[in-house]
ROKOL-350966 format. One record per residue (C-alpha): chain; x, z, y; residue number from 1; residue in three letters. Coordinates in steps of 0.2 Angstrom, whole numbers, plus 5000, padded with zeros to 4 digits. Example, Ala and Ser with C-alpha at 12.3 -4.5 7.8 and 13.67 -1.06 7.14 Angstrom:
2
kette = A&x = 5062&z = 5039&y = 4978&nr = 1&rest = Ala;
kette = A&x = 5068&z = 5036&y = 4995&nr = 2&rest = Ser;
! end
This chain:
322
kette = A&x = 4893&z = 5132&y = 4965&nr = 1&rest = Met;
kette = A&x = 4881&z = 5146&y = 4962&nr = 2&rest = Arg;
kette = A&x = 4878&z = 5158&y = 4947&nr = 3&rest = Ser;
kette = A&x = 4860&z = 5158&y = 4939&nr = 4&rest = Ile;
kette = A&x = 4862&z = 5172&y = 4926&nr = 5&rest = Asp;
kette = A&x = 4874&z = 5183&y = 4916&nr = 6&rest = Glu;
kette = A&x = 4874&z = 5184&y = 4897&nr = 7&rest = Phe;
kette = A&x = 4881&z = 5197&y = 4885&nr = 8&rest = Ser;
kette = A&x = 4883&z = 5183&y = 4872&nr = 9&rest = Ser;
kette = A&x = 4895&z = 5169&y = 4874&nr = 10&rest = Glu;
kette = A&x = 4886&z = 5159&y = 4861&nr = 11&rest = Gln;
kette = A&x = 4870&z = 5159&y = 4871&nr = 12&rest = Glu;
kette = A&x = 4879&z = 5156&y = 4888&nr = 13&rest = Ala;
kette = A&x = 4888&z = 5141&y = 4881&nr = 14&rest = Arg;
kette = A&x = 4872&z = 5135&y = 4872&nr = 15&rest = Leu;
kette = A&x = 4862&z = 5134&y = 4888&nr = 16&rest = Leu;
kette = A&x = 4877&z = 5127&y = 4897&nr = 17&rest = Gly;
kette = A&x = 4879&z = 5113&y = 4885&nr = 18&rest = Asp;
kette = A&x = 4860&z = 5109&y = 4886&nr = 19&rest = Tyr;
kette = A&x = 4860&z = 5109&y = 4905&nr = 20&rest = Leu;
kette = A&x = 4876&z = 5097&y = 4904&nr = 21&rest = Tyr;
kette = A&x = 4867&z = 5085&y = 4892&nr = 22&rest = Ala;
kette = A&x = 4853&z = 5085&y = 4905&nr = 23&rest = Lys;
kette = A&x = 4865&z = 5080&y = 4919&nr = 24&rest = Gly;
kette = A&x = 4867&z = 5097&y = 4927&nr = 25&rest = Ile;
kette = A&x = 4885&z = 5101&y = 4929&nr = 26&rest = Gly;
kette = A&x = 4890&z = 5119&y = 4925&nr = 27&rest = Asn;
kette = A&x = 4904&z = 5131&y = 4920&nr = 28&rest = Asp;
kette = A&x = 4904&z = 5147&y = 4909&nr = 29&rest = Val;
kette = A&x = 4916&z = 5161&y = 4914&nr = 30&rest = Asp;
kette = A&x = 4919&z = 5178&y = 4907&nr = 31&rest = Glu;
kette = A&x = 4922&z = 5194&y = 4916&nr = 32&rest = Glu;
kette = A&x = 4922&z = 5212&y = 4910&nr = 33&rest = Asp;
kette = A&x = 4913&z = 5206&y = 4894&nr = 34&rest = Gly;
kette = A&x = 4899&z = 5197&y = 4902&nr = 35&rest = Met;
kette = A&x = 4897&z = 5178&y = 4903&nr = 36&rest = Trp;
kette = A&x = 4891&z = 5170&y = 4919&nr = 37&rest = Thr;
kette = A&x = 4883&z = 5153&y = 4920&nr = 38&rest = Leu;
kette = A&x = 4888&z = 5144&y = 4936&nr = 39&rest = Trp;
kette = A&x = 4879&z = 5128&y = 4943&nr = 40&rest = Ile;
kette = A&x = 4890&z = 5115&y = 4952&nr = 41&rest = His;
kette = A&x = 4877&z = 5107&y = 4963&nr = 42&rest = Asp;
kette = A&x = 4865&z = 5118&y = 4973&nr = 43&rest = Asp;
kette = A&x = 4852&z = 5104&y = 4974&nr = 44&rest = Asp;
kette = A&x = 4850&z = 5107&y = 4955&nr = 45&rest = Gln;
kette = A&x = 4849&z = 5125&y = 4956&nr = 46&rest = Leu;
kette = A&x = 4830&z = 5126&y = 4955&nr = 47&rest = Ala;
kette = A&x = 4829&z = 5115&y = 4940&nr = 48&rest = Lys;
kette = A&x = 4843&z = 5125&y = 4931&nr = 49&rest = Ala;
kette = A&x = 4833&z = 5141&y = 4934&nr = 50&rest = Lys;
kette = A&x = 4817&z = 5133&y = 4927&nr = 51&rest = Asp;
kette = A&x = 4827&z = 5128&y = 4911&nr = 52&rest = Glu;
kette = A&x = 4835&z = 5146&y = 4911&nr = 53&rest = Leu;
kette = A&x = 4817&z = 5153&y = 4911&nr = 54&rest = Lys;
kette = A&x = 4812&z = 5142&y = 4896&nr = 55&rest = Ala;
kette = A&x = 4828&z = 5147&y = 4887&nr = 56&rest = Phe;
kette = A&x = 4825&z = 5165&y = 4889&nr = 57&rest = Arg;
kette = A&x = 4808&z = 5164&y = 4881&nr = 58&rest = Ser;
kette = A&x = 4814&z = 5154&y = 4866&nr = 59&rest = Asn;
kette = A&x = 4833&z = 5153&y = 4864&nr = 60&rest = Pro;
kette = A&x = 4831&z = 5147&y = 4846&nr = 61&rest = Thr;
kette = A&x = 4822&z = 5131&y = 4850&nr = 62&rest = Asn;
kette = A&x = 4830&z = 5116&y = 4841&nr = 63&rest = Ser;
kette = A&x = 4831&z = 5107&y = 4858&nr = 64&rest = Gln;
kette = A&x = 4846&z = 5118&y = 4863&nr = 65&rest = Tyr;
kette = A&x = 4856&z = 5114&y = 4847&nr = 66&rest = Ala;
kette = A&x = 4852&z = 5095&y = 4850&nr = 67&rest = Glu;
kette = A&x = 4858&z = 5097&y = 4868&nr = 68&rest = Gly;
kette = A&x = 4874&z = 5105&y = 4862&nr = 69&rest = Ala;
kette = A&x = 4877&z = 5090&y = 4851&nr = 70&rest = Arg;
kette = A&x = 4874&z = 5078&y = 4865&nr = 71&rest = Gln;
kette = A&x = 4885&z = 5087&y = 4876&nr = 72&rest = Ala;
kette = A&x = 4899&z = 5086&y = 4864&nr = 73&rest = Ala;
kette = A&x = 4897&z = 5067&y = 4863&nr = 74&rest = Thr;
kette = A&x = 4897&z = 5066&y = 4882&nr = 75&rest = Leu;
kette = A&x = 4912&z = 5076&y = 4884&nr = 76&rest = Arg;
kette = A&x = 4922&z = 5065&y = 4871&nr = 77&rest = Lys;
kette = A&x = 4916&z = 5049&y = 4881&nr = 78&rest = Glu;
kette = A&x = 4921&z = 5057&y = 4897&nr = 79&rest = Glu;
kette = A&x = 4938&z = 5061&y = 4890&nr = 80&rest = Ala;
kette = A&x = 4941&z = 5043&y = 4885&nr = 81&rest = Lys;
kette = A&x = 4936&z = 5037&y = 4902&nr = 82&rest = Ala;
kette = A&x = 4948&z = 5050&y = 4910&nr = 83&rest = Asp;
kette = A&x = 4962&z = 5044&y = 4899&nr = 84&rest = Ala;
kette = A&x = 4959&z = 5026&y = 4903&nr = 85&rest = Leu;
kette = A&x = 4959&z = 5030&y = 4922&nr = 86&rest = Ala;
kette = A&x = 4975&z = 5040&y = 4921&nr = 87&rest = Ala;
kette = A&x = 4983&z = 5026&y = 4912&nr = 88&rest = Lys;
kette = A&x = 4978&z = 5014&y = 4926&nr = 89&rest = Arg;
kette = A&x = 4983&z = 5026&y = 4940&nr = 90&rest = Gln;
kette = A&x = 5002&z = 5026&y = 4937&nr = 91&rest = Val;
kette = A&x = 5015&z = 5028&y = 4951&nr = 92&rest = Asp;
kette = A&x = 5023&z = 5012&y = 4954&nr = 93&rest = Val;
kette = A&x = 5040&z = 5020&y = 4951&nr = 94&rest = Arg;
kette = A&x = 5034&z = 5023&y = 4933&nr = 95&rest = Thr;
kette = A&x = 5030&z = 5005&y = 4931&nr = 96&rest = Gln;
kette = A&x = 5047&z = 5000&y = 4937&nr = 97&rest = Val;
kette = A&x = 5057&z = 5012&y = 4926&nr = 98&rest = Phe;
kette = A&x = 5045&z = 5010&y = 4911&nr = 99&rest = Gly;
kette = A&x = 5041&z = 4995&y = 4900&nr = 100&rest = Gln;
kette = A&x = 5023&z = 4991&y = 4907&nr = 101&rest = Ser;
kette = A&x = 5029&z = 4977&y = 4918&nr = 102&rest = Val;
kette = A&x = 5032&z = 4960&y = 4911&nr = 103&rest = Thr;
kette = A&x = 5050&z = 4954&y = 4913&nr = 104&rest = Gly;
kette = A&x = 5063&z = 4961&y = 4925&nr = 105&rest = Ser;
kette = A&x = 5061&z = 4961&y = 4944&nr = 106&rest = Pro;
kette = A&x = 5076&z = 4949&y = 4946&nr = 107&rest = Tyr;
kette = A&x = 5070&z = 4943&y = 4963&nr = 108&rest = Leu;
kette = A&x = 5068&z = 4960&y = 4970&nr = 109&rest = Thr;
kette = A&x = 5086&z = 4964&y = 4965&nr = 110&rest = Phe;
kette = A&x = 5092&z = 4948&y = 4973&nr = 111&rest = Leu;
kette = A&x = 5083&z = 4952&y = 4989&nr = 112&rest = Ile;
kette = A&x = 5091&z = 4970&y = 4989&nr = 113&rest = Ile;
kette = A&x = 5108&z = 4962&y = 4985&nr = 114&rest = Gly;
kette = A&x = 5106&z = 4950&y = 5000&nr = 115&rest = Leu;
kette = A&x = 5101&z = 4965&y = 5011&nr = 116&rest = Cys;
kette = A&x = 5116&z = 4975&y = 5006&nr = 117&rest = Val;
kette = A&x = 5128&z = 4960&y = 5010&nr = 118&rest = Met;
kette = A&x = 5120&z = 4957&y = 5027&nr = 119&rest = Val;
kette = A&x = 5122&z = 4976&y = 5031&nr = 120&rest = Gln;
kette = A&x = 5140&z = 4976&y = 5026&nr = 121&rest = Val;
kette = A&x = 5143&z = 4961&y = 5038&nr = 122&rest = Leu;
kette = A&x = 5133&z = 4970&y = 5051&nr = 123&rest = Thr;
kette = A&x = 5144&z = 4986&y = 5050&nr = 124&rest = Val;
kette = A&x = 5160&z = 4975&y = 5050&nr = 125&rest = Ala;
kette = A&x = 5153&z = 4967&y = 5066&nr = 126&rest = Glu;
kette = A&x = 5152&z = 4950&y = 5059&nr = 127&rest = Lys;
kette = A&x = 5141&z = 4937&y = 5067&nr = 128&rest = Asp;
kette = A&x = 5124&z = 4937&y = 5059&nr = 129&rest = Val;
kette = A&x = 5114&z = 4929&y = 5073&nr = 130&rest = Ser;
kette = A&x = 5109&z = 4914&y = 5062&nr = 131&rest = Lys;
kette = A&x = 5098&z = 4926&y = 5052&nr = 132&rest = Leu;
kette = A&x = 5088&z = 4931&y = 5068&nr = 133&rest = Lys;
kette = A&x = 5072&z = 4921&y = 5070&nr = 134&rest = Ile;
kette = A&x = 5079&z = 4914&y = 5086&nr = 135&rest = Ser;
kette = A&x = 5093&z = 4918&y = 5098&nr = 136&rest = Asn;
kette = A&x = 5081&z = 4914&y = 5113&nr = 137&rest = Phe;
kette = A&x = 5064&z = 4920&y = 5118&nr = 138&rest = Pro;
kette = A&x = 5048&z = 4909&y = 5115&nr = 139&rest = Ala;
kette = A&x = 5049&z = 4905&y = 5134&nr = 140&rest = Lys;
kette = A&x = 5064&z = 4905&y = 5145&nr = 141&rest = Gln;
kette = A&x = 5061&z = 4910&y = 5163&nr = 142&rest = His;
kette = A&x = 5073&z = 4901&y = 5175&nr = 143&rest = Ile;
kette = A&x = 5075&z = 4903&y = 5194&nr = 144&rest = Thr;
kette = A&x = 5078&z = 4886&y = 5202&nr = 145&rest = Val;
kette = A&x = 5080&z = 4880&y = 5220&nr = 146&rest = Thr;
kette = A&x = 5070&z = 4866&y = 5227&nr = 147&rest = Gln;
kette = A&x = 5082&z = 4853&y = 5234&nr = 148&rest = Ile;
kette = A&x = 5069&z = 4848&y = 5248&nr = 149&rest = Ser;
kette = A&x = 5065&z = 4865&y = 5254&nr = 150&rest = Thr;
kette = A&x = 5079&z = 4876&y = 5248&nr = 151&rest = Gly;
kette = A&x = 5066&z = 4889&y = 5241&nr = 152&rest = Lys;
kette = A&x = 5068&z = 4897&y = 5225&nr = 153&rest = Lys;
kette = A&x = 5055&z = 4898&y = 5212&nr = 154&rest = Lys;
kette = A&x = 5052&z = 4902&y = 5194&nr = 155&rest = Gln;
kette = A&x = 5052&z = 4889&y = 5181&nr = 156&rest = Lys;
kette = A&x = 5046&z = 4892&y = 5163&nr = 157&rest = Val;
kette = A&x = 5055&z = 4882&y = 5149&nr = 158&rest = Asn;
kette = A&x = 5047&z = 4881&y = 5132&nr = 159&rest = Asp;
kette = A&x = 5060&z = 4887&y = 5120&nr = 160&rest = Thr;
kette = A&x = 5049&z = 4892&y = 5105&nr = 161&rest = Phe;
kette = A&x = 5059&z = 4893&y = 5089&nr = 162&rest = Leu;
kette = A&x = 5073&z = 4883&y = 5098&nr = 163&rest = Ala;
kette = A&x = 5085&z = 4882&y = 5083&nr = 164&rest = Glu;
kette = A&x = 5071&z = 4876&y = 5072&nr = 165&rest = Ile;
kette = A&x = 5062&z = 4863&y = 5083&nr = 166&rest = Thr;
kette = A&x = 5078&z = 4857&y = 5092&nr = 167&rest = Gly;
kette = A&x = 5072&z = 4861&y = 5109&nr = 168&rest = Lys;
kette = A&x = 5085&z = 4862&y = 5123&nr = 169&rest = Lys;
kette = A&x = 5089&z = 4879&y = 5131&nr = 170&rest = Val;
kette = A&x = 5098&z = 4884&y = 5146&nr = 171&rest = Leu;
kette = A&x = 5115&z = 4891&y = 5142&nr = 172&rest = Val;
kette = A&x = 5125&z = 4895&y = 5158&nr = 173&rest = Gly;
kette = A&x = 5121&z = 4881&y = 5170&nr = 174&rest = Ser;
kette = A&x = 5118&z = 4868&y = 5156&nr = 175&rest = Lys;
kette = A&x = 5104&z = 4863&y = 5145&nr = 176&rest = Tyr;
kette = A&x = 5110&z = 4862&y = 5127&nr = 177&rest = Glu;
kette = A&x = 5102&z = 4859&y = 5110&nr = 178&rest = Lys;
kette = A&x = 5102&z = 4876&y = 5101&nr = 179&rest = Ala;
kette = A&x = 5100&z = 4868&y = 5084&nr = 180&rest = Gly;
kette = A&x = 5087&z = 4859&y = 5073&nr = 181&rest = Thr;
kette = A&x = 5079&z = 4862&y = 5056&nr = 182&rest = Gly;
kette = A&x = 5085&z = 4880&y = 5054&nr = 183&rest = Gln;
kette = A&x = 5069&z = 4884&y = 5045&nr = 184&rest = Val;
kette = A&x = 5077&z = 4899&y = 5035&nr = 185&rest = Trp;
kette = A&x = 5076&z = 4909&y = 5052&nr = 186&rest = Arg;
kette = A&x = 5057&z = 4911&y = 5049&nr = 187&rest = Leu;
kette = A&x = 5061&z = 4922&y = 5034&nr = 188&rest = Val;
kette = A&x = 5079&z = 4929&y = 5036&nr = 189&rest = Thr;
kette = A&x = 5075&z = 4943&y = 5049&nr = 190&rest = Pro;
kette = A&x = 5069&z = 4953&y = 5034&nr = 191&rest = Ile;
kette = A&x = 5087&z = 4955&y = 5029&nr = 192&rest = Leu;
kette = A&x = 5093&z = 4962&y = 5045&nr = 193&rest = Leu;
kette = A&x = 5093&z = 4981&y = 5047&nr = 194&rest = His;
kette = A&x = 5098&z = 4992&y = 5062&nr = 195&rest = Phe;
kette = A&x = 5105&z = 5008&y = 5056&nr = 196&rest = Gly;
kette = A&x = 5107&z = 5016&y = 5039&nr = 197&rest = Trp;
kette = A&x = 5091&z = 5026&y = 5039&nr = 198&rest = Met;
kette = A&x = 5081&z = 5009&y = 5042&nr = 199&rest = His;
kette = A&x = 5091&z = 5001&y = 5029&nr = 200&rest = Phe;
kette = A&x = 5089&z = 5014&y = 5015&nr = 201&rest = Ile;
kette = A&x = 5071&z = 5017&y = 5019&nr = 202&rest = Phe;
kette = A&x = 5066&z = 4999&y = 5018&nr = 203&rest = Asn;
kette = A&x = 5076&z = 4995&y = 5002&nr = 204&rest = Leu;
kette = A&x = 5069&z = 5011&y = 4994&nr = 205&rest = Tyr;
kette = A&x = 5051&z = 5004&y = 4996&nr = 206&rest = Trp;
kette = A&x = 5056&z = 4987&y = 4992&nr = 207&rest = Leu;
kette = A&x = 5063&z = 4993&y = 4975&nr = 208&rest = Tyr;
kette = A&x = 5048&z = 5003&y = 4970&nr = 209&rest = Phe;
kette = A&x = 5034&z = 4992&y = 4977&nr = 210&rest = Leu;
kette = A&x = 5042&z = 4975&y = 4974&nr = 211&rest = Gly;
kette = A&x = 5048&z = 4979&y = 4957&nr = 212&rest = Gly;
kette = A&x = 5031&z = 4983&y = 4950&nr = 213&rest = Gly;
kette = A&x = 5022&z = 4969&y = 4959&nr = 214&rest = Met;
kette = A&x = 5035&z = 4956&y = 4953&nr = 215&rest = Glu;
kette = A&x = 5033&z = 4962&y = 4935&nr = 216&rest = Gly;
kette = A&x = 5014&z = 4959&y = 4936&nr = 217&rest = Lys;
kette = A&x = 5013&z = 4943&y = 4947&nr = 218&rest = Leu;
kette = A&x = 5029&z = 4934&y = 4940&nr = 219&rest = Gly;
kette = A&x = 5044&z = 4929&y = 4950&nr = 220&rest = Thr;
kette = A&x = 5036&z = 4913&y = 4957&nr = 221&rest = Gly;
kette = A&x = 5020&z = 4920&y = 4964&nr = 222&rest = Arg;
kette = A&x = 5030&z = 4935&y = 4970&nr = 223&rest = Phe;
kette = A&x = 5042&z = 4924&y = 4979&nr = 224&rest = Leu;
kette = A&x = 5027&z = 4915&y = 4987&nr = 225&rest = Gly;
kette = A&x = 5020&z = 4931&y = 4993&nr = 226&rest = Phe;
kette = A&x = 5036&z = 4937&y = 5000&nr = 227&rest = Ile;
kette = A&x = 5039&z = 4921&y = 5010&nr = 228&rest = Val;
kette = A&x = 5021&z = 4921&y = 5017&nr = 229&rest = Leu;
kette = A&x = 5022&z = 4940&y = 5022&nr = 230&rest = Ala;
kette = A&x = 5039&z = 4937&y = 5030&nr = 231&rest = Ala;
kette = A&x = 5034&z = 4921&y = 5040&nr = 232&rest = Val;
kette = A&x = 5018&z = 4928&y = 5047&nr = 233&rest = Leu;
kette = A&x = 5025&z = 4945&y = 5051&nr = 234&rest = Ser;
kette = A&x = 5041&z = 4938&y = 5059&nr = 235&rest = Asn;
kette = A&x = 5032&z = 4925&y = 5069&nr = 236&rest = Leu;
kette = A&x = 5019&z = 4938&y = 5076&nr = 237&rest = Gly;
kette = A&x = 5033&z = 4950&y = 5081&nr = 238&rest = Gln;
kette = A&x = 5043&z = 4936&y = 5089&nr = 239&rest = Tyr;
kette = A&x = 5028&z = 4930&y = 5099&nr = 240&rest = Leu;
kette = A&x = 5024&z = 4948&y = 5105&nr = 241&rest = Leu;
kette = A&x = 5041&z = 4956&y = 5108&nr = 242&rest = Ser;
kette = A&x = 5055&z = 4942&y = 5107&nr = 243&rest = Gly;
kette = A&x = 5068&z = 4938&y = 5094&nr = 244&rest = Pro;
kette = A&x = 5077&z = 4955&y = 5093&nr = 245&rest = Asn;
kette = A&x = 5070&z = 4963&y = 5078&nr = 246&rest = Phe;
kette = A&x = 5073&z = 4964&y = 5059&nr = 247&rest = Gly;
kette = A&x = 5069&z = 4973&y = 5043&nr = 248&rest = Gly;
kette = A&x = 5060&z = 4972&y = 5027&nr = 249&rest = Met;
kette = A&x = 5046&z = 4984&y = 5033&nr = 250&rest = Ser;
kette = A&x = 5033&z = 4970&y = 5037&nr = 251&rest = Gly;
kette = A&x = 5035&z = 4963&y = 5019&nr = 252&rest = Val;
kette = A&x = 5035&z = 4981&y = 5012&nr = 253&rest = Asn;
kette = A&x = 5018&z = 4984&y = 5021&nr = 254&rest = Tyr;
kette = A&x = 5012&z = 4968&y = 5013&nr = 255&rest = Gly;
kette = A&x = 5017&z = 4974&y = 4996&nr = 256&rest = Leu;
kette = A&x = 5009&z = 4991&y = 4999&nr = 257&rest = Phe;
kette = A&x = 4993&z = 4983&y = 5005&nr = 258&rest = Gly;
kette = A&x = 4992&z = 4971&y = 4990&nr = 259&rest = Tyr;
kette = A&x = 4995&z = 4985&y = 4977&nr = 260&rest = Leu;
kette = A&x = 4983&z = 4997&y = 4986&nr = 261&rest = Trp;
kette = A&x = 4968&z = 4985&y = 4987&nr = 262&rest = Val;
kette = A&x = 4970&z = 4976&y = 4970&nr = 263&rest = Arg;
kette = A&x = 4975&z = 4992&y = 4961&nr = 264&rest = Gly;
kette = A&x = 4958&z = 5000&y = 4967&nr = 265&rest = Asn;
kette = A&x = 4947&z = 4985&y = 4964&nr = 266&rest = Arg;
kette = A&x = 4954&z = 4977&y = 4949&nr = 267&rest = Asp;
kette = A&x = 4957&z = 4988&y = 4934&nr = 268&rest = Pro;
kette = A&x = 4964&z = 4974&y = 4923&nr = 269&rest = Ser;
kette = A&x = 4979&z = 4972&y = 4935&nr = 270&rest = Phe;
kette = A&x = 4986&z = 4988&y = 4927&nr = 271&rest = Gly;
kette = A&x = 4995&z = 4994&y = 4942&nr = 272&rest = Leu;
kette = A&x = 4988&z = 5007&y = 4955&nr = 273&rest = Gln;
kette = A&x = 4996&z = 5017&y = 4968&nr = 274&rest = Leu;
kette = A&x = 4995&z = 5035&y = 4968&nr = 275&rest = Asp;
kette = A&x = 4986&z = 5044&y = 4982&nr = 276&rest = Gln;
kette = A&x = 5002&z = 5052&y = 4988&nr = 277&rest = Gly;
kette = A&x = 5010&z = 5036&y = 4991&nr = 278&rest = Thr;
kette = A&x = 4995&z = 5028&y = 5000&nr = 279&rest = Ile;
kette = A&x = 4994&z = 5043&y = 5011&nr = 280&rest = Thr;
kette = A&x = 5012&z = 5044&y = 5016&nr = 281&rest = Met;
kette = A&x = 5013&z = 5025&y = 5020&nr = 282&rest = Leu;
kette = A&x = 4998&z = 5026&y = 5031&nr = 283&rest = Leu;
kette = A&x = 5004&z = 5041&y = 5040&nr = 284&rest = Ile;
kette = A&x = 5021&z = 5033&y = 5043&nr = 285&rest = Trp;
kette = A&x = 5011&z = 5017&y = 5049&nr = 286&rest = Phe;
kette = A&x = 5002&z = 5028&y = 5062&nr = 287&rest = Ala;
kette = A&x = 5018&z = 5037&y = 5067&nr = 288&rest = Ile;
kette = A&x = 5027&z = 5021&y = 5071&nr = 289&rest = Cys;
kette = A&x = 5014&z = 5017&y = 5084&nr = 290&rest = Phe;
kette = A&x = 5017&z = 5033&y = 5094&nr = 291&rest = Thr;
kette = A&x = 5035&z = 5028&y = 5099&nr = 292&rest = Gly;
kette = A&x = 5042&z = 5045&y = 5092&nr = 293&rest = Leu;
kette = A&x = 5054&z = 5036&y = 5080&nr = 294&rest = Val;
kette = A&x = 5060&z = 5023&y = 5093&nr = 295&rest = Gly;
kette = A&x = 5057&z = 5005&y = 5094&nr = 296&rest = Pro;
kette = A&x = 5048&z = 4999&y = 5079&nr = 297&rest = Ile;
kette = A&x = 5042&z = 4981&y = 5074&nr = 298&rest = Ala;
kette = A&x = 5024&z = 4987&y = 5074&nr = 299&rest = Asn;
kette = A&x = 5017&z = 4969&y = 5075&nr = 300&rest = Thr;
kette = A&x = 5027&z = 4965&y = 5059&nr = 301&rest = Ala;
kette = A&x = 5020&z = 4981&y = 5050&nr = 302&rest = His;
kette = A&x = 5002&z = 4976&y = 5055&nr = 303&rest = Thr;
kette = A&x = 5003&z = 4958&y = 5050&nr = 304&rest = Leu;
kette = A&x = 5012&z = 4962&y = 5034&nr = 305&rest = Gly;
kette = A&x = 4998&z = 4975&y = 5030&nr = 306&rest = Leu;
kette = A&x = 4984&z = 4962&y = 5034&nr = 307&rest = Val;
kette = A&x = 4992&z = 4949&y = 5023&nr = 308&rest = Val;
kette = A&x = 4994&z = 4961&y = 5008&nr = 309&rest = Gly;
kette = A&x = 4976&z = 4968&y = 5010&nr = 310&rest = Val;
kette = A&x = 4969&z = 4951&y = 5011&nr = 311&rest = Ala;
kette = A&x = 4979&z = 4945&y = 4996&nr = 312&rest = Gly;
kette = A&x = 4975&z = 4960&y = 4986&nr = 313&rest = Gly;
kette = A&x = 4956&z = 4957&y = 4990&nr = 314&rest = Trp;
kette = A&x = 4956&z = 4939&y = 4986&nr = 315&rest = Phe;
kette = A&x = 4966&z = 4941&y = 4970&nr = 316&rest = Ala;
kette = A&x = 4954&z = 4955&y = 4964&nr = 317&rest = Ser;
kette = A&x = 4939&z = 4944&y = 4968&nr = 318&rest = Gln;
kette = A&x = 4946&z = 4930&y = 4957&nr = 319&rest = Arg;
kette = A&x = 4950&z = 4942&y = 4943&nr = 320&rest = Ala;
kette = A&x = 4933&z = 4949&y = 4942&nr = 321&rest = Met;
kette = A&x = 4924&z = 4932&y = 4941&nr = 322&rest = Arg;
! end
């Protein structure tokens, strides 16, 4: 920002400032020690502004300057309306949850939070919650066997992928047993498991604020479909990469985040947009988790949840803009 001249008269300084503004040259007028300085925002427009200043100095009473001031007033009113509309759209999700701008109460969000609380109580009480894990066995079971003919030992790989769902047999002790069959809830229920109070509180905090607003906008049915999709894909990915010993709502939360982030920015009619502070904080935390500084984290679940959310938000905004 550069100054182009000083004026002893505020009226003249603002008259020229308004005329320049109407012609698309952004500027400010500041007062100091009784003098009014005209500042040009964009250095690339400085030469043009100086030419207009020269013309103004030679004939400040020209009617074009009064007309420019009227145009500037109209433009400022239009910009104020646009800014008000943008501010109305860009509301922190927490305001949407606490206020009345969402349609209906987020009953499903509250139900999931309640289930997480119940499971956490059972975990603290050292009750068996193993049936909520995606599986109690890795996708492949490595077994040492001895060949009868040679007496040599070798490794055998037994396919135990989702054994409790598919009904595959697994080695338990010295016997192959059927782990179960048809336990399809295991694809989703790892999101209810949490390891430690910080993990529990952090995840439920974001589920409440992100999920409550999103459920209010999508409706409970569509919101449930999104939760199940994000949970299944993030859980399966984490299971295949690191085994069955994981849990938490964070994969789903990053799905909610991705959806609200993309759709809020691309679809003004959605009426819900994340504030920049929330976006920055969740992206920084996403990156920190990959460093290992905060212990073992289900980063695959985070990543797949985010991908599901971003893709869902993009497709939904495309459909809304047709």
